[in-house]
C-alpha positions as CSV (number, residue, x, y, z in Angstrom):
1,M,-6.9,-74.0,7.4
2,I,-9.8,-72.0,8.9
3,S,-12.2,-75.0,9.4
4,D,-9.3,-76.2,11.0
5,I,-9.3,-74.1,13.4
6,K,-13.3,-73.7,13.3
7,T,-13.3,-77.7,14.6
8,N,-10.6,-77.2,16.6
9,L,-11.7,-74.8,19.1
10,I,-15.3,-76.3,18.7
11,K,-13.5,-79.5,20.2
12,S,-11.5,-77.6,22.8
13,F,-13.4,-75.5,24.5
14,D,-16.1,-76.1,26.9
15,K,-18.4,-73.1,28.5
16,S,-18.7,-75.0,31.4
17,N,-15.3,-75.3,32.6
18,T,-14.0,-72.7,34.5
19,T,-10.2,-74.2,34.3
20,P,-7.9,-72.9,31.8
21,C,-9.7,-74.0,28.1
22,T,-7.2,-77.0,26.8
23,L,-6.7,-76.3,22.8
24,A,-5.8,-79.1,20.2
25,P,-1.8,-78.5,19.5
26,S,-3.3,-77.8,15.7
27,T,-5.3,-74.7,16.8
28,L,-2.7,-72.5,17.7
29,R,0.3,-73.9,15.6
30,T,-2.4,-72.8,12.4
31,P,-0.3,-69.9,11.0
32,I,-2.8,-66.5,10.9
33,S,-0.2,-64.0,11.5
34,E,-0.8,-62.0,8.7
35,S,-4.4,-61.1,9.9
36,T,-5.5,-58.2,11.1
37,F,-6.6,-58.5,15.2
38,A,-7.8,-55.8,17.6
39,V,-7.7,-56.4,21.1
40,S,-9.4,-54.9,23.5
41,F,-9.6,-54.7,27.3
42,S,-12.1,-52.7,29.4
43,W,-10.9,-50.0,32.2
44,A,-13.9,-49.1,34.7
45,V,-16.8,-47.9,31.7
46,R,-14.7,-47.8,28.8
47,A,-14.1,-50.5,26.6
48,S,-10.4,-49.8,24.9
49,L,-10.0,-51.2,21.1
50,F,-7.1,-51.6,19.5
51,T,-5.8,-52.5,16.5
52,V,-2.9,-55.3,16.4
53,S,-0.7,-57.2,13.5
54,S,1.9,-58.7,15.9
55,F,0.2,-61.8,17.5
56,T,1.2,-64.9,17.5
57,S,0.9,-68.4,19.6
58,V,3.4,-69.2,22.5
59,S,2.4,-72.7,24.6
60,L,0.4,-75.0,23.3
61,Q,0.5,-76.6,27.3
62,P,-0.8,-73.9,28.8
63,P,-2.5,-72.0,26.1
64,L,-0.9,-69.0,25.7
65,I,0.1,-66.1,23.3
66,L,1.1,-63.2,22.8
67,V,0.5,-60.0,21.7
68,C,2.7,-56.7,21.2
69,L,1.2,-52.8,21.6
70,D,3.2,-49.7,21.1
71,N,3.9,-47.7,24.5
72,R,2.8,-44.8,23.0
73,I,-1.7,-45.6,22.8
74,S,-3.9,-44.1,25.2
75,G,-4.6,-46.6,28.1
76,L,-1.6,-48.9,27.4
77,Q,-1.3,-48.3,31.9
78,A,-5.0,-49.3,32.4
79,F,-4.4,-52.2,30.0
80,K,-1.8,-53.9,32.4
81,D,-3.4,-52.9,35.0
82,S,-6.9,-55.0,33.9
83,G,-4.9,-58.1,34.3
84,K,-7.3,-59.8,30.8
85,F,-8.1,-59.1,27.6
86,G,-9.6,-60.2,24.5
87,V,-7.9,-61.0,21.2
88,S,-10.6,-60.7,17.8
89,V,-9.7,-62.0,15.0
90,L,-11.5,-60.0,12.3
91,A,-12.9,-61.0,9.1
92,D,-13.2,-60.2,5.6
93,G,-15.2,-57.0,5.2
94,Q,-14.3,-55.5,8.7
95,N,-11.5,-53.3,7.3
96,D,-13.3,-50.5,8.4
97,L,-13.2,-51.6,12.4
98,S,-9.8,-52.4,11.7
99,T,-8.8,-48.7,10.7
100,L,-11.1,-47.8,13.2
101,F,-9.3,-49.0,16.2
102,A,-5.8,-47.6,14.6
103,K,-6.4,-44.3,15.2
104,K,-6.4,-42.8,18.0
105,D,-8.3,-41.7,20.2
106,T,-11.3,-42.1,18.3
107,E,-15.1,-42.9,19.4
108,R,-15.3,-47.0,20.3
109,P,-19.3,-47.8,19.0
110,A,-20.4,-49.4,21.7
111,D,-22.8,-51.4,19.6
112,L,-19.4,-53.1,17.9
113,Y,-18.5,-55.1,20.4
114,F,-20.2,-57.3,23.0
115,T,-18.7,-58.4,26.5
116,G,-17.0,-62.4,26.1
117,A,-17.6,-64.5,29.5
118,T,-14.6,-62.6,31.3
119,G,-15.3,-59.5,30.6
120,V,-13.7,-58.2,28.1
121,P,-15.3,-56.7,25.2
122,L,-14.7,-58.8,21.9
123,I,-15.5,-57.5,17.9
124,K,-19.2,-58.9,16.9
125,G,-18.7,-60.8,13.8
126,A,-14.9,-61.3,13.7
127,L,-14.0,-64.7,13.0
128,V,-13.1,-66.0,16.4
129,T,-12.4,-64.3,19.7
130,L,-9.8,-65.8,22.4
131,E,-10.2,-64.2,25.9
132,C,-7.0,-64.2,28.2
133,E,-5.9,-63.2,31.2
134,T,-1.8,-61.7,31.6
135,Q,0.5,-63.8,32.9
136,A,4.1,-61.5,31.4
137,I,4.0,-58.3,30.5
138,H,7.5,-57.3,29.0
139,E,9.5,-54.4,27.8
140,A,10.2,-54.3,23.9
141,G,12.3,-51.5,22.5
142,D,9.1,-49.2,22.1
143,H,6.9,-52.0,22.1
144,Q,5.0,-53.7,25.4
145,I,4.8,-57.4,24.9
146,F,1.4,-59.6,26.5
147,V,1.6,-63.0,27.2
148,G,-1.9,-64.1,28.0
149,E,-3.3,-67.8,29.0
150,V,-6.5,-68.6,26.8
151,R,-9.5,-68.5,29.5
152,A,-12.4,-68.7,26.4
153,A,-12.6,-69.2,23.0
154,E,-14.8,-69.0,20.9
155,V,-15.8,-69.2,16.6
156,G,-17.2,-66.5,15.4
157,T,-18.3,-66.3,11.7
158,A,-15.6,-68.6,10.4
159,K,-18.5,-71.6,11.3
160,D,-19.9,-69.6,7.7
161,G,-16.8,-70.4,5.7
162,K,-15.6,-66.7,6.6
163,A,-12.5,-65.6,5.6
164,A,-9.6,-63.7,7.8
165,L,-9.0,-60.1,7.1
166,M,-5.3,-59.3,6.1
167,Y,-3.5,-56.0,5.5
168,F,-0.1,-56.7,3.6
169,R,2.1,-54.1,2.1
170,G,-0.8,-50.9,2.9
171,K,-3.4,-52.5,1.7
172,Y,-6.4,-55.1,2.8
173,G,-7.5,-58.7,1.3
174,A,-9.1,-61.5,2.3
175,L,-6.9,-64.9,3.5
176,G,-9.3,-68.4,3.2
């Protein structure tokens, strides 16, 4: 399964192309919904990174994904205003990052992330990274649903055979 993601992302993303990337249908259909994800954006001179458990593909054409953010997170308005965000699929062994980014108002050291092609921060050592332009924001109870169009995608440690970090029933594990 992870090798399918890796192969499809490599085939589908052309770095010289500035239009939305075209992903093979199997890339966004791959069931990685139980993995742990870090969502990020930049505002002013500060990077903001959050751990989320709600991430899914929405559409293949155009390639759309969604993430859900709690209304209580600090920086929510700045996230809305940024117009773009990154998704980093965390790899097995990145439990400490998942825990760090789940904590409110903790320091996010700059050596943990890099700046992607669209200017969003992405987690070093992530399995896969996606850079998205916000297409819609929907209120849903105590959360906001952000729909993003994938503008750039990179295979990270998945190409090295790393497994996805899982979080289930209060414990971390690996998939892959």
